[in-house]
N, CA, C and O of each residue as an XYZ file, in Angstrom:
628
protein
N      42.424   -150.535     -6.621
C      44.020   -151.556     -6.624
C      44.142   -151.377     -7.342
O      43.144   -151.055     -7.987
N      45.573   -151.383     -8.088
C      45.231   -151.709     -9.177
C      45.330   -153.593     -9.142
O      45.185   -154.301     -8.145
N      45.777   -154.292    -11.352
C      44.917   -155.778    -11.211
C      47.247   -156.487    -10.027
O      48.458   -156.345     -9.858
N      46.767   -156.738     -9.925
C      47.382   -158.295     -9.662
C      47.950   -159.633    -10.900
O      47.256   -160.250    -11.708
N      49.046   -159.710    -10.708
C      48.750   -160.991    -11.417
C      49.580   -161.725    -10.412
O      50.436   -161.276     -9.650
N      48.892   -163.662    -10.663
C      49.078   -164.112     -9.519
C      49.738   -165.587    -10.438
O      49.355   -165.971    -11.543
N      50.723   -166.152     -9.645
C      50.956   -167.691     -9.889
C      50.150   -168.446     -9.301
O      50.228   -168.352     -8.076
N      49.334   -169.230     -9.712
C      48.778   -170.225     -9.336
C      49.221   -171.569     -9.402
O      49.907   -172.030    -10.315
N      48.766   -172.250     -8.305
C      48.928   -173.823     -7.611
C      48.533   -175.171     -7.020
O      48.506   -175.287     -5.795
N      48.270   -176.047     -7.696
C      47.236   -176.852     -7.837
C      48.052   -177.820     -6.763
O      49.088   -178.332     -7.186
N      47.675   -178.081     -5.494
C      47.941   -179.474     -4.390
C      47.353   -180.291     -3.911
O      46.276   -179.967     -3.411
N      47.714   -181.483     -3.854
C      47.239   -182.563     -2.587
C      47.732   -181.857     -1.742
O      48.339   -180.787     -1.724
N      47.359   -182.669     -0.954
C      47.840   -182.297      1.381
C      48.885   -182.679      1.301
O      49.734   -182.458      2.165
N      49.097   -183.363      0.225
C      50.804   -184.337      0.820
C      51.773   -183.974      0.147
O      52.937   -184.347      0.292
N      51.266   -183.060     -0.803
C      52.839   -182.571     -1.296
C      52.785   -180.424     -0.879
O      53.670   -179.628     -1.196
N      51.893   -180.198     -0.374
C      52.206   -178.986      0.453
C      53.283   -179.050      0.708
O      53.961   -180.076      0.652
N      53.842   -177.400      1.210
C      55.263   -177.419      1.402
C      54.637   -177.271      3.280
O      53.461   -177.632      3.300
N      55.140   -176.849      4.737
C      54.647   -176.451      5.294
C      54.619   -175.112      5.468
O      53.898   -174.543      6.288
N      55.420   -174.557      4.687
C      55.153   -173.408      4.355
C      53.626   -172.688      4.141
O      52.877   -172.036      4.869
N      53.581   -173.195      2.655
C      51.640   -173.164      2.359
C      51.167   -173.674      3.450
O      50.400   -172.996      4.133
N      51.453   -174.706      3.758
C      50.203   -175.178      4.348
C      49.975   -174.598      5.659
O      49.121   -175.116      6.378
N      50.754   -173.396      6.139
C      50.775   -172.339      7.230
C      50.127   -171.463      6.486
O      48.917   -171.669      6.573
N      50.377   -170.619      5.826
C      49.880   -169.633      4.911
C      49.120   -170.145      4.254
O      49.583   -170.309      3.125
N      48.580   -170.344      4.314
C      46.429   -171.307      3.945
C      46.217   -170.970      5.644
O      45.522   -170.030      6.030
N      46.799   -171.724      6.389
C      45.778   -172.112      7.669
C      45.630   -170.197      8.098
O      44.638   -169.747      8.670
N      46.643   -169.468      7.736
C      46.900   -168.471      8.626
C      45.888   -167.436      8.347
O      45.390   -166.643      9.146
N      45.628   -167.588      6.894
C      44.878   -166.904      5.460
C      43.655   -167.205      6.169
O      43.148   -166.324      6.863
N      43.163   -168.261      6.082
C      41.934   -168.957      7.233
C      41.760   -168.666      8.426
O      40.629   -168.291      8.738
N      42.274   -168.703      8.938
C      42.824   -167.957     10.510
C      41.557   -166.720     10.320
O      40.362   -166.796     10.603
N      42.452   -165.431      9.651
C      42.454   -164.092      9.287
C      41.292   -163.995      8.452
O      40.484   -163.066      8.471
N      41.269   -164.613      8.004
C      39.241   -163.642      7.033
C      38.224   -164.761      8.349
O      37.505   -164.234      9.198
N      38.355   -165.893      8.258
C      36.788   -166.413      8.648
C      37.074   -166.494     10.100
O      35.943   -166.566     10.581
N      38.001   -166.528     11.178
C      37.369   -166.490     11.965
C      37.973   -165.051     13.047
O      37.541   -164.976     14.197
N      38.975   -163.999     12.517
C      39.653   -162.668     12.501
C      38.010   -162.074     12.317
O      36.882   -162.010     12.806
N      38.694   -161.796     11.458
C      37.950   -160.460     10.411
C      36.627   -161.053     10.009
O      36.072   -160.337      9.175
N      35.983   -162.065     10.311
C      34.704   -162.583     10.240
C      33.851   -162.853     12.010
O      32.846   -163.319     12.545
N      34.747   -162.374     12.203
C      34.667   -162.809     13.836
C      33.892   -164.757     14.873
O      33.515   -165.137     15.981
N      34.069   -165.191     13.706
C      33.654   -167.379     13.406
C      33.979   -167.673     14.429
O      34.928   -166.920     14.646
N      33.829   -168.365     15.380
C      34.465   -169.297     16.389
C      33.960   -170.744     15.368
O      32.766   -171.024     15.464
N      34.417   -171.222     14.864
C      34.408   -172.685     14.481
C      35.612   -173.928     13.954
O      36.759   -174.322     14.164
N      34.665   -174.121     13.312
C      36.037   -175.688     13.641
C      37.009   -175.881     12.407
O      36.963   -176.824     11.617
N      38.125   -174.549     12.375
C      38.544   -175.198     10.600
C      38.724   -175.549     10.456
O      38.465   -175.694      9.261
N      39.605   -176.670     11.036
C      39.990   -178.184     10.797
C      39.474   -178.782     10.861
O      39.223   -178.925     12.058
N      38.858   -179.592     10.173
C      37.683   -180.466     10.558
C      37.823   -181.733      9.068
O      36.991   -182.143      8.259
N      39.270   -182.006      9.273
C      39.938   -183.643      8.643
C      39.342   -183.562      7.009
O      39.371   -184.713      6.574
N      39.030   -182.997      6.388
C      38.588   -182.513      4.989
C      40.038   -181.975      4.217
O      40.366   -182.286      3.072
N      40.761   -181.144      5.092
C      41.788   -181.040      3.518
C      43.122   -181.689      3.659
O      44.206   -181.126      3.505
N      42.861   -183.301      4.061
C      44.022   -184.182      3.942
C      43.341   -184.897      2.633
O      43.964   -185.606      1.842
N      42.454   -184.695      2.582
C      41.529   -185.366      1.315
C      41.136   -184.510      0.371
O      40.570   -184.935     -0.636
N      41.341   -183.383      0.529
C      41.120   -182.112     -1.118
C      42.083   -181.821     -2.235
O      42.946   -182.637     -2.559
N      41.991   -181.114     -2.591
C      43.044   -180.482     -3.188
C      43.118   -179.012     -3.031
O      42.150   -178.472     -2.495
N      44.257   -178.174     -3.470
C      43.727   -176.755     -2.466
C      45.489   -175.660     -3.861
O      46.683   -175.534     -4.134
N      43.591   -175.157     -4.196
C      44.552   -174.360     -5.900
C      44.911   -173.285     -4.745
O      44.223   -173.007     -3.763
N      46.047   -172.805     -5.083
C      46.278   -171.059     -4.290
C      46.704   -170.054     -5.153
O      47.200   -170.313     -6.249
N      46.539   -168.894     -4.721
C      47.597   -167.706     -6.196
C      48.726   -167.255     -5.376
O      48.613   -167.484     -4.171
N      49.399   -166.880     -5.626
C      50.862   -166.097     -5.180
C      51.172   -164.497     -5.588
O      51.445   -164.196     -6.750
N      51.112   -163.673     -4.694
C      52.197   -163.185     -5.866
C      53.558   -161.975     -4.162
O      53.705   -161.119     -3.290
N      54.112   -163.259     -5.154
C      55.382   -163.977     -4.188
C      55.246   -164.798     -3.434
O      54.914   -165.978     -3.555
N      55.557   -164.069     -2.428
C      55.594   -165.191     -1.091
C      53.752   -164.882     -0.542
O      53.163   -165.762      0.085
N      53.425   -164.249     -0.711
C      52.400   -163.794      0.104
C      50.782   -164.822     -0.880
O      50.118   -164.907     -1.913
N      50.981   -165.294      0.358
C      48.772   -165.877     -0.605
C      48.091   -164.772     -0.579
O      48.151   -163.824      0.202
N      47.170   -165.039     -1.866
C      46.259   -163.936     -2.151
C      45.085   -164.310     -2.767
O      44.266   -163.483     -3.169
N      44.922   -165.763     -2.890
C      43.250   -166.300     -2.994
C      44.042   -167.637     -2.958
O      45.186   -167.934     -3.304
N      42.753   -168.510     -2.274
C      42.970   -169.917     -2.105
C      41.463   -170.025     -2.461
O      40.647   -169.149     -2.747
N      41.317   -171.734     -2.326
C      39.878   -172.735     -2.005
C      40.369   -173.642     -1.995
O      41.464   -173.767     -2.544
N      40.027   -174.202     -1.644
C      39.852   -175.884     -0.892
C      38.634   -177.349     -2.054
O      37.439   -177.643     -2.084
N      39.758   -177.765     -2.697
C      38.130   -178.954     -3.631
C      38.317   -179.841     -3.306
O      39.386   -180.434     -3.451
N      36.910   -180.423     -2.507
C      37.055   -181.110     -2.212
C      36.143   -182.241     -3.302
O      35.301   -181.743     -4.049
N      36.406   -183.917     -3.325
C      36.420   -184.251     -4.164
C      35.007   -185.146     -4.319
O      34.356   -184.949     -3.292
N      34.491   -185.801     -4.968
C      33.144   -186.961     -4.318
C      32.610   -187.239     -3.306
O      33.445   -188.094     -3.010
N      31.974   -187.265     -2.542
C      31.231   -188.220     -1.703
C      32.029   -187.842     -0.180
O      31.656   -188.410      0.847
N      33.309   -186.692     -0.157
C      33.075   -186.161      1.448
C      32.404   -185.062      1.578
O      32.762   -185.197      2.748
N      31.632   -183.862      1.555
C      30.716   -183.053      1.271
C      30.100   -183.793      1.291
O      29.725   -184.336      2.330
N      29.504   -184.333     -0.665
C      28.865   -184.001     -0.586
C      28.383   -185.546     -1.851
O      28.981   -185.898     -2.868
N      27.113   -186.132     -1.213
C      27.630   -187.967     -2.037
C      27.544   -188.054     -3.487
O      27.717   -189.084     -4.138
N      27.163   -186.485     -4.117
C      27.002   -186.654     -5.555
C      27.734   -186.040     -6.472
O      27.761   -186.166     -7.696
N      28.631   -185.007     -5.364
C      29.191   -184.301     -6.351
C      30.873   -183.404     -5.398
O      30.991   -183.412     -4.173
N      31.274   -183.154     -5.768
C      32.258   -182.226     -5.515
C      32.083   -180.831     -5.293
O      31.170   -180.200     -5.825
N      33.138   -180.199     -4.332
C      32.887   -178.880     -3.615
C      33.799   -178.028     -3.965
O      34.852   -178.565     -4.310
N      33.783   -177.083     -3.997
C      34.872   -176.016     -3.260
C      34.680   -175.053     -1.946
O      34.096   -173.976     -2.067
N      34.908   -175.244     -1.396
C      35.190   -174.367      0.077
C      36.061   -173.411      0.367
O      36.867   -173.038     -0.486
N      36.027   -172.906      1.544
C      36.734   -172.666      1.971
C      37.195   -171.231      0.851
O      38.394   -170.996      0.706
N      36.471   -170.628      0.349
C      37.125   -169.385     -0.967
C      37.379   -168.556     -0.626
O      36.249   -168.112     -0.425
N      38.342   -167.419     -0.166
C      39.044   -166.660     -0.199
C      40.442   -165.436     -0.485
O      41.586   -165.654     -0.087
N      40.134   -164.502     -1.046
C      40.655   -163.032     -0.945
C      40.866   -162.540     -0.303
O      40.204   -161.596      0.130
N      42.124   -163.015      0.170
C      43.208   -161.191      0.466
C      42.883   -160.180      0.770
O      42.699   -159.198      0.051
N      42.725   -160.328      2.304
C      41.573   -158.801      2.099
C      42.264   -157.289      1.402
O      41.756   -156.167      1.416
N      43.595   -157.728      0.805
C      44.292   -155.969      0.848
C      44.772   -156.723     -0.987
O      45.820   -156.562     -1.612
N      43.462   -157.559     -1.394
C      43.286   -158.327     -2.384
C      42.246   -158.056     -3.250
O      42.120   -158.204     -4.465
N      41.356   -157.528     -2.177
C      39.827   -157.403     -3.041
C      39.407   -156.155     -3.856
O      39.820   -155.034     -4.155
N      38.834   -156.604     -3.959
C      38.356   -155.839     -5.446
C      38.558   -155.563     -6.690
O      37.878   -154.777     -7.350
N      40.154   -156.628     -7.350
C      39.998   -156.464     -7.888
C      39.912   -157.591     -8.855
O      40.984   -157.882     -9.385
N      38.969   -158.223     -9.167
C      38.631   -159.127     -9.450
C      39.263   -160.873     -9.410
O      38.774   -161.785    -10.077
N      40.022   -160.961     -8.796
C      40.893   -162.082     -8.542
C      39.417   -163.089     -7.714
O      39.200   -164.247     -8.068
N      38.460   -162.308     -6.504
C      37.925   -163.532     -6.334
C      37.101   -164.693     -7.986
O      36.980   -165.918     -8.010
N      36.693   -163.642     -9.145
C      35.916   -163.955    -10.009
C      36.827   -165.571    -10.886
O      36.452   -166.607    -11.434
N      38.337   -164.805    -10.502
C      39.622   -165.462    -12.049
C      39.979   -166.688    -10.681
O      40.305   -167.810    -11.069
N      39.914   -166.463     -9.240
C      39.412   -167.403     -7.942
C      38.415   -169.312     -8.354
O      38.696   -170.502     -8.212
N      37.431   -168.629     -8.800
C      36.112   -169.162     -8.624
C      36.377   -169.673    -10.224
O      36.028   -170.818    -10.512
N      36.823   -169.053    -10.968
C      36.249   -169.834    -12.194
C      37.836   -171.000    -12.627
O      37.926   -172.078    -13.215
N      38.262   -170.615    -12.355
C      40.053   -171.302    -11.189
C      39.840   -172.939    -10.747
O      39.979   -174.155    -10.609
N      39.415   -171.752    -10.699
C      38.215   -173.411     -8.697
C      37.386   -174.600     -9.566
O      37.499   -175.787     -9.257
N      36.582   -174.169    -10.632
C      35.307   -174.965    -11.169
C      36.216   -175.384    -12.362
O      35.623   -176.101    -13.167
N      37.611   -175.088    -12.694
C      38.384   -175.404    -13.553
C      38.961   -177.301    -13.602
O      38.968   -178.450    -14.043
N      39.370   -176.205    -12.683
C      40.632   -177.283    -11.497
C      39.342   -178.918    -11.202
O      39.425   -180.059    -11.656
N      38.436   -178.369    -10.402
C      37.535   -179.218     -9.883
C      37.099   -180.140    -11.506
O      37.504   -181.267    -11.793
N      36.534   -179.596    -12.035
C      36.502   -180.631    -13.088
C      37.728   -181.623    -14.117
O      37.509   -182.482    -14.971
N      38.885   -181.123    -13.650
C      40.219   -181.661    -13.974
C      40.103   -182.678    -13.443
O      40.049   -183.672    -14.167
N      40.021   -182.847    -11.986
C      40.424   -183.232    -11.115
C      39.424   -185.024    -10.750
O      39.619   -186.225    -10.562
N      38.338   -183.972    -10.854
C      37.401   -185.289    -10.742
C      36.644   -185.597    -11.177
O      35.719   -186.318    -10.805
N      37.022   -184.769    -12.728
C      35.829   -184.716    -13.483
C      34.434   -183.776    -14.155
O      34.468   -182.625    -13.718
N      33.429   -183.988    -14.957
C      33.088   -182.861    -15.538
C      31.491   -183.713    -14.717
O      30.924   -184.789    -14.906
N      31.248   -182.500    -13.759
C      30.310   -182.726    -13.332
C      29.281   -181.822    -12.184
O      29.516   -180.620    -12.307
N      28.453   -182.043    -11.354
C      27.560   -181.249    -10.639
C      28.859   -180.538     -9.358
O      29.500   -181.322     -8.659
N      29.009   -179.375     -9.274
C      29.710   -178.630     -8.238
C      28.422   -178.286     -6.850
O      27.246   -177.965     -7.021
N      28.984   -178.444     -5.829
C      27.892   -177.931     -5.196
C      29.042   -176.771     -4.159
O      30.271   -176.836     -4.196
N      28.231   -175.779     -3.303
C      28.631   -175.129     -2.294
C      27.732   -174.647     -0.817
O      26.530   -174.395     -0.728
N      28.300   -174.637     -0.236
C      27.825   -173.749      0.802
C      28.677   -172.374      1.088
O      29.776   -172.118      1.579
N      27.071   -171.262      0.253
C      28.189   -169.885      0.311
C      27.062   -169.531      1.283
O      26.083   -169.962      1.892
N      27.930   -168.327      1.001
C      26.634   -166.876      2.261
C      26.052   -166.644      1.670
O      26.405   -166.829      0.505
N      24.797   -166.103      1.879
C      23.882   -165.828      1.079
C      24.278   -165.041      0.330
O      24.385   -165.177     -0.889
N      24.786   -163.274      1.570
C      25.078   -162.572      0.837
C      26.144   -162.253     -0.396
O      26.636   -161.206     -0.818
N      26.277   -163.738     -0.799
C      27.314   -163.769     -2.322
C      27.075   -164.151     -3.630
O      27.703   -164.322     -4.675
N      25.493   -164.256     -3.031
C      24.654   -165.461     -3.944
C      24.840   -164.927     -5.408
O      24.798   -165.803     -6.272
N      25.087   -163.328     -5.936
C      24.890   -162.704     -6.550
C      26.138   -163.173     -7.332
O      25.789   -163.608     -8.430
N      26.925   -163.208     -7.219
C      28.156   -163.460     -7.244
C      28.606   -165.115     -8.090
O      29.338   -165.389     -9.041
N      27.885   -165.798     -7.320
C      27.972   -167.499     -7.684
C      26.680   -167.797     -9.053
O      26.473   -168.693     -9.871
N      26.026   -166.447     -8.689
C      25.110   -166.783     -9.668
C      25.115   -166.765    -10.935
O      24.441   -167.444    -11.709
N      26.502   -165.349    -11.322
C      26.899   -165.033    -12.082
C      28.462   -166.515    -13.265
O      29.035   -166.556    -14.354
N      28.345   -167.427    -11.843
C      29.577   -167.949    -12.540
C      28.887   -169.671    -12.125
O      29.448   -170.728    -11.837
N      27.615   -169.325    -12.255
C      26.297   -170.554    -13.304
C      25.747   -171.218    -11.904
O      24.584   -171.621    -11.941
N      26.496   -171.374    -10.633
C      25.669   -171.508     -9.057
C      24.302   -170.873     -9.120
O      24.027   -169.794     -9.645
N      23.173   -172.031     -8.265
C      21.700   -171.557     -8.748
C      21.797   -171.923     -6.793
O      22.807   -172.399     -6.274
N      21.011   -171.702     -6.314
C      20.352   -171.465     -5.152
C      19.869   -172.787     -5.007
O      18.804   -172.815     -5.623
N      20.064   -173.721     -4.590
C      19.312   -175.282     -4.086
C      19.138   -175.768     -2.210
O      19.163   -176.933     -1.815
N      18.952   -174.395     -1.210
C      18.237   -175.132     -0.589
C      18.168   -173.594     -0.153
O      18.755   -172.598     -0.576
N      17.099   -173.814      0.987
C      16.399   -173.218      2.093
C      18.094   -172.672      2.785
O      19.018   -173.479      2.888
N      18.291   -170.411      3.414
C      19.094   -170.392      3.609
C      19.466   -171.071      5.481
O      18.655   -170.964      6.400
N      20.552   -171.578      5.578
C      20.824   -172.200      7.000
C      21.879   -171.127      7.501
O      22.384   -170.172      6.910
N      22.094   -171.772      9.233
C      22.781   -170.376      9.696
C      23.946   -171.680      9.932
O      23.890   -172.818     10.398
N      25.255   -170.607      9.189
C      26.572   -171.940      9.993
C      28.071   -171.017     10.455
O      28.762   -170.657      9.502
N      28.604   -170.610     11.996
C      28.840   -171.080     11.888
C      28.563   -169.184     12.412
O      29.537   -168.649     12.941
N      27.209   -168.277     12.221
C      26.512   -167.480     12.587
C      26.287   -166.780     11.721
O      25.361   -166.002     11.948
N      26.823   -166.690     10.618
C      26.737   -166.695      9.249
C      25.503   -167.416      8.349
O      25.365   -168.634      8.228
N      24.573   -166.306      7.702
C      23.064   -167.233      6.318
C      24.352   -167.620      5.207
O      25.043   -167.093      4.335
N      24.117   -169.063      5.978
C      24.423   -169.368      4.595
C      23.209   -170.092      3.452
O      21.985   -170.088      3.588
N      24.228   -170.834      2.045
C      22.390   -171.099      1.172
C      23.772   -172.124      0.294
O      24.866   -171.888     -0.219
N      22.559   -173.769      0.626
C      23.246   -174.741     -0.954
C      22.708   -174.287     -2.513
O      21.610   -174.133     -3.047
N      24.459   -174.137     -3.014
C      24.135   -173.569     -4.200
C      24.742   -175.114     -5.415
O      25.655   -175.935     -5.315
N      24.267   -175.004     -5.873
C      24.437   -176.600     -6.947
C      24.980   -175.509     -8.912
O      24.264   -174.817     -9.636
N      26.206   -175.826     -9.019
C      26.057   -176.171    -10.766
C      25.967   -176.592    -11.252
O      26.826   -177.462    -11.391
N      25.050   -176.566    -11.988
C      24.487   -178.484    -12.506
C      25.643   -178.585    -13.993
O      25.741   -177.527    -14.616
N      26.234   -179.447    -14.374
C      26.546   -180.042    -15.738
C      25.776   -179.442    -16.897
O      24.774   -179.881    -17.462
N      26.573   -178.175    -17.156
C      26.862   -177.157    -18.395
C      27.263   -178.427    -20.287
O      27.969   -179.435    -20.300
N      26.477   -177.786    -21.575
C      27.552   -178.227    -22.340
C      28.501   -176.699    -22.576
O      28.028   -175.620    -22.219
N      29.568   -176.788    -23.075
C      30.134   -176.214    -22.738
C      30.033   -175.157    -24.486
O      29.551   -175.609    -25.525
N      30.398   -174.301    -24.382
C      30.188   -173.456    -25.772
C      31.542   -173.321    -26.484
O      31.619   -172.718    -27.554
């Protein structure tokens, strides 16, 4: 796939347009529920307290993460969740760009500190390359093996 140029936006829940919210929920459903065949409650009342990082190509939502303040998922750390790259954009490096932007945005929004994620275990190597370390035993979530991963505060060089 040729490299996509995306327009990136971060918004709080209450500043999302109805169209943006619809496309976020549509992408999350397409990937997490239909593609991965998971039956789980995606609408968990955390969206309203979170920020939403979106990568757009025109009117198409290509990439997305939910940036969660400390105290929502983890008492002592911010979190990045619902990490998605749309199927037709995968394999182009967008996933890494999405996570690097997510880390930067999380630090800009909530201050530099520890970031924790619940990652699908098969993506451990991807998240290791971004500075995350496994910090729990494997556990099942929606029928998929997950691990908690932590990105400790590090000095920037």
